[in-house]
PAPAMI-314065 format. One record per residue (C-alpha): residue number from 1; residue in three letters; y, x negated, z. Coordinates in Angstrom, 1 decimal. Layout:
<rs>
<r pos="NUM" code="Ala" Y="Y" X="X" Z="Z"/>
...
</rs>
This chain:
<rs>
<r pos="1" code="Unk" Y="44.2" X="14.2" Z="32.2"/>
<r pos="2" code="Unk" Y="44.1" X="10.4" Z="32.7"/>
<r pos="3" code="Unk" Y="42.2" X="8.3" Z="30.5"/>
<r pos="4" code="Unk" Y="40.0" X="7.6" Z="34.0"/>
<r pos="5" code="Unk" Y="38.9" X="11.1" Z="34.4"/>
<r pos="6" code="Unk" Y="38.3" X="11.4" Z="30.6"/>
<r pos="7" code="Unk" Y="35.6" X="8.5" Z="31.3"/>
<r pos="8" code="Unk" Y="34.2" X="9.9" Z="34.2"/>
<r pos="9" code="Unk" Y="33.2" X="13.1" Z="32.3"/>
<r pos="10" code="Unk" Y="32.0" X="11.4" Z="29.9"/>
<r pos="11" code="Unk" Y="29.5" X="9.3" Z="31.8"/>
<r pos="12" code="Unk" Y="28.8" X="12.7" Z="33.7"/>
<r pos="13" code="Unk" Y="27.9" X="14.1" Z="30.4"/>
<r pos="14" code="Unk" Y="25.6" X="11.3" Z="29.5"/>
<r pos="15" code="Unk" Y="23.7" X="11.3" Z="32.6"/>
<r pos="16" code="Unk" Y="22.8" X="14.6" Z="32.4"/>
<r pos="17" code="Unk" Y="21.5" X="14.2" Z="28.8"/>
<r pos="18" code="Unk" Y="19.4" X="11.4" Z="29.9"/>
<r pos="19" code="Unk" Y="18.0" X="13.0" Z="32.9"/>
<r pos="20" code="Unk" Y="17.0" X="16.3" Z="30.7"/>
<r pos="21" code="Unk" Y="15.4" X="14.0" Z="28.3"/>
<r pos="22" code="Unk" Y="13.4" X="12.2" Z="31.0"/>
<r pos="23" code="Unk" Y="12.1" X="15.2" Z="32.8"/>
<r pos="24" code="Unk" Y="8.6" X="15.7" Z="32.4"/>
<r pos="25" code="Unk" Y="6.9" X="18.3" Z="30.3"/>
<r pos="26" code="Unk" Y="5.2" X="21.6" Z="31.7"/>
<r pos="27" code="Unk" Y="2.0" X="20.5" Z="32.9"/>
<r pos="28" code="Unk" Y="-1.6" X="22.1" Z="30.8"/>
<r pos="29" code="Unk" Y="-3.4" X="23.7" Z="32.8"/>
<r pos="30" code="Unk" Y="-5.5" X="25.6" Z="30.5"/>
<r pos="31" code="Unk" Y="-6.1" X="27.5" Z="27.5"/>
<r pos="32" code="Unk" Y="-6.5" X="31.0" Z="25.7"/>
<r pos="33" code="Unk" Y="-9.8" X="31.9" Z="24.6"/>
<r pos="34" code="Unk" Y="-8.8" X="35.3" Z="23.5"/>
<r pos="35" code="Unk" Y="-5.7" X="37.0" Z="22.3"/>
<r pos="36" code="Unk" Y="-5.8" X="40.9" Z="21.6"/>
<r pos="37" code="Unk" Y="-2.6" X="42.6" Z="20.3"/>
<r pos="38" code="Unk" Y="0.3" X="41.3" Z="22.0"/>
<r pos="39" code="Unk" Y="0.2" X="38.7" Z="24.9"/>
<r pos="40" code="Unk" Y="3.2" X="36.6" Z="25.6"/>
<r pos="41" code="Unk" Y="3.9" X="33.2" Z="27.5"/>
<r pos="42" code="Unk" Y="7.6" X="32.7" Z="28.9"/>
<r pos="43" code="Unk" Y="9.0" X="35.4" Z="26.4"/>
<r pos="44" code="Unk" Y="6.7" X="33.2" Z="23.2"/>
<r pos="45" code="Unk" Y="3.8" X="35.2" Z="21.4"/>
<r pos="46" code="Unk" Y="0.1" X="33.7" Z="22.4"/>
<r pos="47" code="Unk" Y="-2.5" X="32.9" Z="19.6"/>
<r pos="48" code="Unk" Y="-6.1" X="31.7" Z="20.9"/>
<r pos="49" code="Unk" Y="-6.6" X="28.1" Z="22.1"/>
<r pos="50" code="Unk" Y="-2.9" X="28.1" Z="22.7"/>
<r pos="51" code="Unk" Y="-2.2" X="26.1" Z="25.8"/>
<r pos="52" code="Unk" Y="-1.2" X="27.7" Z="29.4"/>
<r pos="53" code="Unk" Y="1.0" X="25.8" Z="31.4"/>
<r pos="54" code="Unk" Y="1.7" X="25.9" Z="35.2"/>
<r pos="55" code="Unk" Y="4.4" X="28.2" Z="36.5"/>
<r pos="56" code="Unk" Y="4.0" X="30.0" Z="33.4"/>
<r pos="57" code="Unk" Y="4.4" X="34.0" Z="33.4"/>
<r pos="58" code="Unk" Y="2.0" X="35.7" Z="31.4"/>
<r pos="59" code="Unk" Y="2.5" X="39.4" Z="30.1"/>
<r pos="60" code="Unk" Y="0.5" X="41.6" Z="28.2"/>
<r pos="61" code="Unk" Y="1.5" X="45.1" Z="26.1"/>
<r pos="62" code="Unk" Y="0.1" X="48.4" Z="27.0"/>
<r pos="63" code="Unk" Y="-2.9" X="47.4" Z="24.7"/>
<r pos="64" code="Unk" Y="-2.6" X="43.7" Z="25.2"/>
<r pos="65" code="Unk" Y="-5.7" X="41.7" Z="26.2"/>
<r pos="66" code="Unk" Y="-5.7" X="37.7" Z="26.9"/>
<r pos="67" code="Unk" Y="-8.5" X="35.8" Z="28.4"/>
<r pos="68" code="Unk" Y="-7.8" X="32.3" Z="29.6"/>
<r pos="69" code="Unk" Y="-10.4" X="29.4" Z="30.8"/>
<r pos="70" code="Unk" Y="-8.5" X="26.8" Z="33.6"/>
<r pos="71" code="Unk" Y="-9.5" X="23.4" Z="33.5"/>
<r pos="72" code="Unk" Y="-11.9" X="23.3" Z="36.7"/>
<r pos="73" code="Unk" Y="-13.9" X="26.6" Z="34.3"/>
<r pos="74" code="Unk" Y="-12.4" X="29.3" Z="36.5"/>
<r pos="75" code="Unk" Y="-11.7" X="32.4" Z="34.2"/>
<r pos="76" code="Unk" Y="-8.9" X="35.0" Z="34.4"/>
<r pos="77" code="Unk" Y="-8.8" X="38.3" Z="32.1"/>
<r pos="78" code="Unk" Y="-5.5" X="39.9" Z="31.9"/>
<r pos="79" code="Unk" Y="-5.6" X="43.7" Z="30.6"/>
<r pos="80" code="Unk" Y="-2.9" X="45.9" Z="29.4"/>
<r pos="81" code="Unk" Y="0.2" X="46.1" Z="30.6"/>
<r pos="82" code="Unk" Y="-0.1" X="42.8" Z="33.4"/>
<r pos="83" code="Unk" Y="2.2" X="40.5" Z="34.2"/>
<r pos="84" code="Unk" Y="1.1" X="37.5" Z="36.4"/>
<r pos="85" code="Unk" Y="2.1" X="33.7" Z="37.2"/>
<r pos="86" code="Unk" Y="0.4" X="30.6" Z="38.0"/>
<r pos="87" code="Unk" Y="2.9" X="29.2" Z="40.4"/>
<r pos="88" code="Unk" Y="1.1" X="26.7" Z="42.1"/>
<r pos="89" code="Unk" Y="-1.5" X="24.2" Z="40.4"/>
<r pos="90" code="Unk" Y="-2.8" X="21.0" Z="41.9"/>
<r pos="91" code="Unk" Y="-5.6" X="19.1" Z="40.3"/>
<r pos="92" code="Unk" Y="-7.0" X="16.4" Z="42.3"/>
<r pos="93" code="Unk" Y="-7.8" X="14.5" Z="39.2"/>
<r pos="94" code="Unk" Y="-11.4" X="15.2" Z="38.8"/>
<r pos="95" code="Unk" Y="-13.3" X="18.5" Z="37.3"/>
<r pos="96" code="Unk" Y="-11.9" X="20.5" Z="40.2"/>
<r pos="97" code="Unk" Y="-8.5" X="21.7" Z="41.6"/>
<r pos="98" code="Unk" Y="-7.0" X="21.3" Z="45.5"/>
<r pos="99" code="Unk" Y="-4.8" X="24.2" Z="44.9"/>
<r pos="100" code="Unk" Y="-4.8" X="27.5" Z="42.7"/>
<r pos="101" code="Unk" Y="-2.2" X="30.2" Z="43.3"/>
<r pos="102" code="Unk" Y="-1.7" X="33.3" Z="41.3"/>
<r pos="103" code="Unk" Y="0.9" X="36.0" Z="42.3"/>
<r pos="104" code="Unk" Y="0.5" X="39.1" Z="40.4"/>
<r pos="105" code="Unk" Y="3.3" X="41.5" Z="39.9"/>
<r pos="106" code="Unk" Y="1.1" X="44.3" Z="38.2"/>
<r pos="107" code="Unk" Y="-1.7" X="45.2" Z="36.1"/>
<r pos="108" code="Unk" Y="-5.8" X="44.7" Z="36.0"/>
<r pos="109" code="Unk" Y="-7.8" X="41.7" Z="36.2"/>
<r pos="110" code="Unk" Y="-10.8" X="40.1" Z="36.2"/>
<r pos="111" code="Unk" Y="-11.6" X="36.9" Z="37.9"/>
<r pos="112" code="Unk" Y="-14.6" X="34.5" Z="37.9"/>
<r pos="113" code="Unk" Y="-14.3" X="31.2" Z="40.2"/>
<r pos="114" code="Unk" Y="-14.9" X="27.8" Z="38.4"/>
<r pos="115" code="Unk" Y="-16.2" X="24.5" Z="39.6"/>
<r pos="116" code="Unk" Y="-13.7" X="23.9" Z="42.7"/>
<r pos="117" code="Unk" Y="-14.3" X="24.8" Z="46.1"/>
<r pos="118" code="Unk" Y="-13.5" X="28.8" Z="47.2"/>
<r pos="119" code="Unk" Y="-11.2" X="27.4" Z="49.7"/>
<r pos="120" code="Unk" Y="-8.9" X="26.3" Z="46.7"/>
<r pos="121" code="Unk" Y="-8.4" X="29.9" Z="45.3"/>
<r pos="122" code="Unk" Y="-5.5" X="32.2" Z="46.6"/>
<r pos="123" code="Unk" Y="-4.5" X="35.2" Z="44.7"/>
<r pos="124" code="Unk" Y="-1.4" X="37.2" Z="46.1"/>
<r pos="125" code="Unk" Y="-1.0" X="40.9" Z="45.3"/>
<r pos="126" code="Unk" Y="2.1" X="43.0" Z="46.6"/>
<r pos="127" code="Unk" Y="-0.3" X="44.8" Z="49.2"/>
<r pos="128" code="Unk" Y="-2.4" X="41.5" Z="50.5"/>
<r pos="129" code="Unk" Y="-4.0" X="38.2" Z="49.4"/>
<r pos="130" code="Unk" Y="-7.2" X="38.3" Z="48.4"/>
<r pos="131" code="Unk" Y="-9.7" X="35.3" Z="49.6"/>
<r pos="132" code="Unk" Y="-12.0" X="33.8" Z="46.9"/>
<r pos="133" code="Unk" Y="-15.5" X="32.5" Z="48.3"/>
<r pos="134" code="Unk" Y="-17.0" X="31.4" Z="44.9"/>
<r pos="135" code="Unk" Y="-17.2" X="35.0" Z="43.0"/>
<r pos="136" code="Unk" Y="-16.6" X="37.1" Z="40.3"/>
<r pos="137" code="Unk" Y="-14.8" X="40.5" Z="40.7"/>
<r pos="138" code="Unk" Y="-11.9" X="43.1" Z="39.5"/>
<r pos="139" code="Unk" Y="-8.4" X="44.0" Z="40.9"/>
<r pos="140" code="Unk" Y="-6.1" X="46.4" Z="39.8"/>
<r pos="141" code="Unk" Y="-2.2" X="46.4" Z="41.0"/>
<r pos="142" code="Unk" Y="-0.4" X="49.4" Z="40.6"/>
<r pos="143" code="Unk" Y="3.2" X="50.2" Z="40.1"/>
<r pos="144" code="Unk" Y="4.4" X="51.1" Z="43.5"/>
<r pos="145" code="Unk" Y="2.1" X="47.7" Z="44.8"/>
<r pos="146" code="Unk" Y="-1.3" X="49.8" Z="45.6"/>
<r pos="147" code="Unk" Y="-4.3" X="47.2" Z="45.2"/>
<r pos="148" code="Unk" Y="-7.8" X="48.0" Z="44.0"/>
<r pos="149" code="Unk" Y="-10.5" X="45.4" Z="44.5"/>
<r pos="150" code="Unk" Y="-14.1" X="45.5" Z="43.3"/>
<r pos="151" code="Unk" Y="-16.6" X="43.0" Z="43.8"/>
<r pos="152" code="Unk" Y="-19.3" X="42.0" Z="41.2"/>
<r pos="153" code="Unk" Y="-21.0" X="39.0" Z="42.6"/>
<r pos="154" code="Unk" Y="-20.7" X="36.4" Z="45.6"/>
<r pos="155" code="Unk" Y="-18.2" X="37.6" Z="48.1"/>
<r pos="156" code="Unk" Y="-14.4" X="37.7" Z="48.9"/>
<r pos="157" code="Unk" Y="-12.3" X="39.0" Z="51.5"/>
<r pos="158" code="Unk" Y="-9.3" X="41.1" Z="51.4"/>
<r pos="159" code="Unk" Y="-6.1" X="40.4" Z="54.0"/>
<r pos="160" code="Unk" Y="-3.4" X="42.4" Z="54.7"/>
<r pos="161" code="Unk" Y="-1.0" X="43.7" Z="57.0"/>
<r pos="162" code="Unk" Y="-3.3" X="46.4" Z="58.3"/>
<r pos="163" code="Unk" Y="-6.3" X="44.1" Z="58.5"/>
<r pos="164" code="Unk" Y="-8.7" X="42.2" Z="56.4"/>
<r pos="165" code="Unk" Y="-12.1" X="43.5" Z="54.8"/>
<r pos="166" code="Unk" Y="-15.2" X="41.5" Z="53.9"/>
<r pos="167" code="Unk" Y="-17.1" X="42.3" Z="50.9"/>
<r pos="168" code="Unk" Y="-20.3" X="41.2" Z="50.5"/>
<r pos="169" code="Unk" Y="-22.3" X="43.8" Z="48.8"/>
<r pos="170" code="Unk" Y="-22.2" X="44.3" Z="44.7"/>
<r pos="171" code="Unk" Y="-19.5" X="46.7" Z="43.4"/>
<r pos="172" code="Unk" Y="-17.8" X="46.9" Z="47.0"/>
<r pos="173" code="Unk" Y="-14.6" X="48.3" Z="46.9"/>
<r pos="174" code="Unk" Y="-11.5" X="48.8" Z="48.7"/>
<r pos="175" code="Unk" Y="-8.0" X="50.0" Z="47.9"/>
<r pos="176" code="Unk" Y="-4.6" X="48.7" Z="49.9"/>
<r pos="177" code="Unk" Y="-1.0" X="49.9" Z="49.9"/>
<r pos="178" code="Unk" Y="1.8" X="47.8" Z="50.4"/>
<r pos="179" code="Unk" Y="2.8" X="49.7" Z="53.9"/>
<r pos="180" code="Unk" Y="-0.6" X="48.3" Z="55.9"/>
<r pos="181" code="Unk" Y="-2.5" X="50.8" Z="54.8"/>
<r pos="182" code="Unk" Y="-6.0" X="50.2" Z="53.6"/>
<r pos="183" code="Unk" Y="-9.5" X="51.8" Z="52.9"/>
<r pos="184" code="Unk" Y="-13.2" X="51.0" Z="54.3"/>
<r pos="185" code="Unk" Y="-15.4" X="49.1" Z="52.3"/>
<r pos="186" code="Unk" Y="-17.1" X="51.0" Z="49.9"/>
<r pos="187" code="Unk" Y="-18.9" X="51.3" Z="46.8"/>
<r pos="188" code="Unk" Y="-16.8" X="52.1" Z="43.8"/>
<r pos="189" code="Unk" Y="-17.1" X="55.6" Z="42.1"/>
<r pos="190" code="Unk" Y="-14.6" X="58.6" Z="40.9"/>
<r pos="191" code="Unk" Y="-12.6" X="58.9" Z="43.9"/>
<r pos="192" code="Unk" Y="-10.9" X="55.4" Z="43.9"/>
<r pos="193" code="Unk" Y="-9.5" X="56.2" Z="40.4"/>
<r pos="194" code="Unk" Y="-8.5" X="59.5" Z="41.7"/>
<r pos="195" code="Unk" Y="-6.6" X="57.6" Z="44.6"/>
<r pos="196" code="Unk" Y="-5.2" X="55.4" Z="42.1"/>
<r pos="197" code="Unk" Y="-3.7" X="58.0" Z="40.0"/>
<r pos="198" code="Unk" Y="-4.7" X="56.4" Z="37.0"/>
<r pos="199" code="Unk" Y="-8.2" X="57.0" Z="34.9"/>
<r pos="200" code="Unk" Y="-7.7" X="53.3" Z="33.4"/>
<r pos="201" code="Unk" Y="-7.0" X="51.1" Z="36.3"/>
<r pos="202" code="Unk" Y="-10.2" X="49.5" Z="36.1"/>
<r pos="203" code="Unk" Y="-10.4" X="49.2" Z="32.3"/>
<r pos="204" code="Unk" Y="-13.3" X="46.5" Z="32.2"/>
<r pos="205" code="Unk" Y="-15.2" X="48.5" Z="34.3"/>
<r pos="206" code="Unk" Y="-14.7" X="51.8" Z="33.0"/>
<r pos="207" code="Unk" Y="-15.1" X="51.0" Z="29.3"/>
<r pos="208" code="Unk" Y="-11.6" X="51.5" Z="28.0"/>
<r pos="209" code="Unk" Y="-11.2" X="47.8" Z="27.1"/>
<r pos="210" code="Unk" Y="-14.2" X="45.4" Z="26.2"/>
<r pos="211" code="Unk" Y="-14.1" X="41.3" Z="27.3"/>
<r pos="212" code="Unk" Y="-15.9" X="39.1" Z="25.3"/>
<r pos="213" code="Unk" Y="-17.1" X="35.3" Z="25.7"/>
<r pos="214" code="Unk" Y="-19.1" X="35.1" Z="28.9"/>
<r pos="215" code="Unk" Y="-16.3" X="37.8" Z="30.9"/>
<r pos="216" code="Unk" Y="-19.0" X="40.6" Z="30.6"/>
<r pos="217" code="Unk" Y="-20.4" X="42.1" Z="33.6"/>
<r pos="218" code="Unk" Y="-21.4" X="45.9" Z="33.6"/>
<r pos="219" code="Unk" Y="-23.2" X="46.0" Z="36.8"/>
<r pos="220" code="Unk" Y="-20.6" X="48.7" Z="38.5"/>
<r pos="221" code="Unk" Y="-20.0" X="50.5" Z="35.3"/>
<r pos="222" code="Unk" Y="-17.7" X="53.4" Z="35.9"/>
<r pos="223" code="Unk" Y="-18.5" X="55.1" Z="32.5"/>
<r pos="224" code="Unk" Y="-20.5" X="57.9" Z="34.9"/>
<r pos="225" code="Unk" Y="-17.7" X="58.6" Z="37.4"/>
<r pos="226" code="Unk" Y="-15.2" X="59.3" Z="34.5"/>
<r pos="227" code="Unk" Y="-17.3" X="62.0" Z="32.9"/>
<r pos="228" code="Unk" Y="-16.2" X="65.7" Z="33.7"/>
<r pos="229" code="Unk" Y="-18.0" X="66.6" Z="36.8"/>
<r pos="230" code="Unk" Y="-19.8" X="69.6" Z="34.7"/>
<r pos="231" code="Unk" Y="-21.0" X="66.7" Z="32.6"/>
<r pos="232" code="Unk" Y="-22.9" X="64.8" Z="35.3"/>
<r pos="233" code="Unk" Y="-24.6" X="67.5" Z="37.0"/>
<r pos="234" code="Unk" Y="-28.4" X="67.4" Z="36.9"/>
<r pos="235" code="Unk" Y="-30.1" X="68.1" Z="33.4"/>
<r pos="236" code="Unk" Y="-32.1" X="71.3" Z="33.4"/>
<r pos="237" code="Unk" Y="-36.0" X="70.8" Z="33.4"/>
<r pos="238" code="Unk" Y="-36.9" X="69.7" Z="30.0"/>
<r pos="239" code="Unk" Y="-38.9" X="73.0" Z="28.3"/>
<r pos="240" code="Unk" Y="-42.3" X="71.9" Z="27.7"/>
<r pos="241" code="Unk" Y="-42.6" X="71.5" Z="23.4"/>
<r pos="242" code="Unk" Y="-44.3" X="75.0" Z="21.7"/>
<r pos="243" code="Unk" Y="-47.7" X="74.6" Z="20.6"/>
<r pos="244" code="Unk" Y="-48.5" X="73.8" Z="17.2"/>
<r pos="245" code="Unk" Y="-49.6" X="77.0" Z="15.2"/>
<r pos="246" code="Unk" Y="-53.1" X="77.0" Z="14.4"/>
<r pos="247" code="Unk" Y="-54.5" X="75.5" Z="11.5"/>
<r pos="248" code="Unk" Y="-55.0" X="77.8" Z="8.7"/>
<r pos="249" code="Unk" Y="-58.9" X="78.6" Z="7.8"/>
<r pos="250" code="Unk" Y="-59.7" X="77.6" Z="4.4"/>
<r pos="251" code="Unk" Y="-61.1" X="80.5" Z="2.6"/>
<r pos="252" code="Unk" Y="-64.4" X="80.1" Z="1.3"/>
<r pos="253" code="Unk" Y="-65.5" X="81.8" Z="-1.7"/>
<r pos="254" code="Unk" Y="-69.1" X="83.3" Z="-1.1"/>
<r pos="255" code="Unk" Y="-71.5" X="84.3" Z="-3.4"/>
<r pos="256" code="Unk" Y="-71.7" X="88.2" Z="-4.2"/>
<r pos="257" code="Unk" Y="-75.1" X="88.6" Z="-2.4"/>
<r pos="258" code="Unk" Y="-74.5" X="87.1" Z="0.7"/>
<r pos="259" code="Unk" Y="-71.5" X="89.4" Z="1.0"/>
<r pos="260" code="Unk" Y="-72.5" X="92.7" Z="2.2"/>
<r pos="261" code="Unk" Y="-69.0" X="94.3" Z="2.8"/>
<r pos="262" code="Unk" Y="-68.3" X="94.3" Z="-0.9"/>
<r pos="263" code="Unk" Y="-70.0" X="95.6" Z="-4.1"/>
<r pos="264" code="Unk" Y="-71.5" X="93.3" Z="-6.4"/>
<r pos="265" code="Unk" Y="-69.9" X="93.1" Z="-9.8"/>
<r pos="266" code="Unk" Y="-72.1" X="93.1" Z="-12.8"/>
<r pos="267" code="Unk" Y="-75.6" X="92.9" Z="-10.5"/>
<r pos="268" code="Unk" Y="-77.6" X="96.2" Z="-9.9"/>
<r pos="269" code="Unk" Y="-74.8" X="98.3" Z="-11.2"/>
<r pos="270" code="Unk" Y="-75.3" X="100.5" Z="-14.7"/>
<r pos="271" code="Unk" Y="-73.2" X="100.0" Z="-17.5"/>
<r pos="272" code="Unk" Y="-71.7" X="103.6" Z="-17.2"/>
<r pos="273" code="Unk" Y="-70.1" X="102.4" Z="-13.7"/>
<r pos="274" code="Unk" Y="-68.2" X="99.7" Z="-15.4"/>
<r pos="275" code="Unk" Y="-64.6" X="100.3" Z="-16.7"/>
<r pos="276" code="Unk" Y="-64.1" X="99.5" Z="-20.4"/>
<r pos="277" code="Unk" Y="-68.1" X="99.6" Z="-21.4"/>
<r pos="278" code="Unk" Y="-69.4" X="101.8" Z="-24.0"/>
<r pos="279" code="Unk" Y="-71.5" X="104.8" Z="-22.4"/>
<r pos="280" code="Unk" Y="-74.8" X="105.0" Z="-23.2"/>
<r pos="281" code="Unk" Y="-76.4" X="108.0" Z="-25.6"/>
<r pos="282" code="Unk" Y="-77.2" X="109.9" Z="-22.5"/>
<r pos="283" code="Unk" Y="-73.6" X="111.2" Z="-21.6"/>
<r pos="284" code="Unk" Y="-73.2" X="112.2" Z="-25.8"/>
<r pos="285" code="Unk" Y="-73.4" X="115.6" Z="-26.7"/>
<r pos="286" code="Unk" Y="-76.8" X="117.0" Z="-27.6"/>
<r pos="287" code="Unk" Y="-78.8" X="114.4" Z="-25.9"/>
<r pos="288" code="Unk" Y="-81.8" X="115.6" Z="-24.1"/>
<r pos="289" code="Unk" Y="-81.4" X="118.9" Z="-26.5"/>
<r pos="290" code="Unk" Y="-84.6" X="120.1" Z="-28.0"/>
<r pos="291" code="Unk" Y="-83.3" X="122.7" Z="-29.7"/>
<r pos="292" code="Unk" Y="-80.7" X="120.6" Z="-31.8"/>
<r pos="293" code="Unk" Y="-81.8" X="117.8" Z="-34.0"/>
<r pos="294" code="Unk" Y="-80.5" X="114.6" Z="-33.6"/>
<r pos="295" code="Unk" Y="-80.3" X="111.9" Z="-36.0"/>
<r pos="296" code="Unk" Y="-81.8" X="108.6" Z="-35.2"/>
<r pos="297" code="Unk" Y="-78.7" X="106.4" Z="-35.8"/>
<r pos="298" code="Unk" Y="-79.9" X="103.3" Z="-33.8"/>
<r pos="299" code="Unk" Y="-83.0" X="102.7" Z="-36.0"/>
<r pos="300" code="Unk" Y="-83.2" X="102.2" Z="-39.8"/>
<r pos="301" code="Unk" Y="-84.8" X="104.4" Z="-42.3"/>
<r pos="302" code="Unk" Y="-88.1" X="103.4" Z="-43.3"/>
<r pos="303" code="Unk" Y="-90.5" X="105.1" Z="-45.8"/>
<r pos="304" code="Unk" Y="-93.2" X="107.7" Z="-45.0"/>
<r pos="305" code="Unk" Y="-96.7" X="106.1" Z="-44.5"/>
<r pos="306" code="Unk" Y="-99.5" X="107.0" Z="-45.9"/>
<r pos="307" code="Unk" Y="-100.5" X="108.3" Z="-42.8"/>
<r pos="308" code="Unk" Y="-98.1" X="110.7" Z="-43.0"/>
<r pos="309" code="Unk" Y="-98.5" X="111.7" Z="-46.5"/>
<r pos="310" code="Unk" Y="-100.2" X="115.1" Z="-47.3"/>
<r pos="311" code="Unk" Y="-103.9" X="114.9" Z="-48.5"/>
<r pos="312" code="Unk" Y="-104.6" X="111.9" Z="-46.2"/>
<r pos="313" code="Unk" Y="-108.0" X="111.8" Z="-44.8"/>
<r pos="314" code="Unk" Y="-108.8" X="115.3" Z="-46.3"/>
<r pos="315" code="Unk" Y="-112.5" X="115.0" Z="-48.1"/>
<r pos="316" code="Unk" Y="-112.0" X="118.3" Z="-50.2"/>
<r pos="317" code="Unk" Y="-109.5" X="116.0" Z="-52.1"/>
<r pos="318" code="Unk" Y="-110.3" X="113.4" Z="-54.6"/>
<r pos="319" code="Unk" Y="-108.3" X="110.1" Z="-54.1"/>
<r pos="320" code="Unk" Y="-107.9" X="107.5" Z="-57.2"/>
<r pos="321" code="Unk" Y="-109.3" X="104.5" Z="-56.0"/>
<r pos="322" code="Unk" Y="-107.3" X="102.1" Z="-54.8"/>
<r pos="323" code="Unk" Y="-108.9" X="99.0" Z="-56.2"/>
<r pos="324" code="Unk" Y="-108.2" X="100.1" Z="-59.7"/>
<r pos="325" code="Unk" Y="-111.8" X="99.5" Z="-60.9"/>
<r pos="326" code="Unk" Y="-113.9" X="101.0" Z="-63.6"/>
<r pos="327" code="Unk" Y="-116.3" X="103.5" Z="-63.7"/>
<r pos="328" code="Unk" Y="-119.0" X="100.6" Z="-62.9"/>
<r pos="329" code="Unk" Y="-117.0" X="99.2" Z="-60.4"/>
<r pos="330" code="Unk" Y="-118.8" X="100.6" Z="-56.7"/>
<r pos="331" code="Unk" Y="-116.1" X="102.9" Z="-55.0"/>
<r pos="332" code="Unk" Y="-115.3" X="103.6" Z="-51.1"/>
<r pos="333" code="Unk" Y="-118.2" X="105.5" Z="-51.2"/>
<r pos="334" code="Unk" Y="-120.5" X="103.0" Z="-53.3"/>
<r pos="335" code="Unk" Y="-123.3" X="101.7" Z="-51.3"/>
<r pos="336" code="Unk" Y="-123.1" X="97.8" Z="-50.8"/>
<r pos="337" code="Unk" Y="-119.2" X="97.8" Z="-50.1"/>
<r pos="338" code="Unk" Y="-118.6" X="96.1" Z="-47.1"/>
<r pos="339" code="Unk" Y="-115.3" X="98.0" Z="-45.6"/>
<r pos="340" code="Unk" Y="-115.0" X="97.6" Z="-42.0"/>
<r pos="341" code="Unk" Y="-112.0" X="99.3" Z="-42.1"/>
<r pos="342" code="Unk" Y="-113.6" X="103.0" Z="-43.4"/>
<r pos="343" code="Unk" Y="-117.1" X="102.7" Z="-41.3"/>
</rs>
């Protein structure tokens, strides 16, 4: 190689190096507001508050979740198993965008429009293009390109090779395929998940993934539609509650004289009917038997009175003078003796 050729190669390498250093850095168009599990941007793991650049491909793992906020206030949530590229982002220098284009390959997403005009947003899917009209909606892109869209607020349109569908009512849904097939607009329900062949196709509506930080919108919840049919049948009529048992009446003890159904105790009842009491003498042998003498057990013995002594009131017999007087003392029969008990 000649000396001239070597100089030319060196100059070319220097020029290429200078151009590489002079190349502008990728434009920052937003940042990550929430990262869960695993989210990558251009092959590098992302964390919360990491910047998002133009033309950056964002991927999530099978359990990953990334929430992003762009410079004009637009919000984008990227659910599990998703891939998206922001391939066009034109900022007008103020607080709004001239053009923002998302190219979605697969996965599940939630979009909330920012301050820019509705004509500035465009979302491209394998089955068609979503026209944003200042709104919020969820959409899902299957591996074969089948796309489902559910309107949450505002209005939007979906246009493909089979035509366009306008969605103006809350919870309106449309499903489109890459070959031009497209369903009519209808309210989202269980049949949408069956048509997509994936019960986890719309995780933000079915509750399989929870969003945070102003991304929530449960107006079109699919939790009820995910339940088995037998669990969603009408509930049987509610049985009336049984009446409480009647309150037990408090037993009031009445006096014995006011209870004719029961015999009184200790009242008008002889002793011989009371158990354990000593029976009277009438039950003893010899009671009321005049032919047999019965000792007087209940009365103490006493001395025989004068009236029971022999010779009392017998005038034919002399009695000694009780007063103990002499022959000159007037006796009982003496005149002048005042003894009223002998008159």
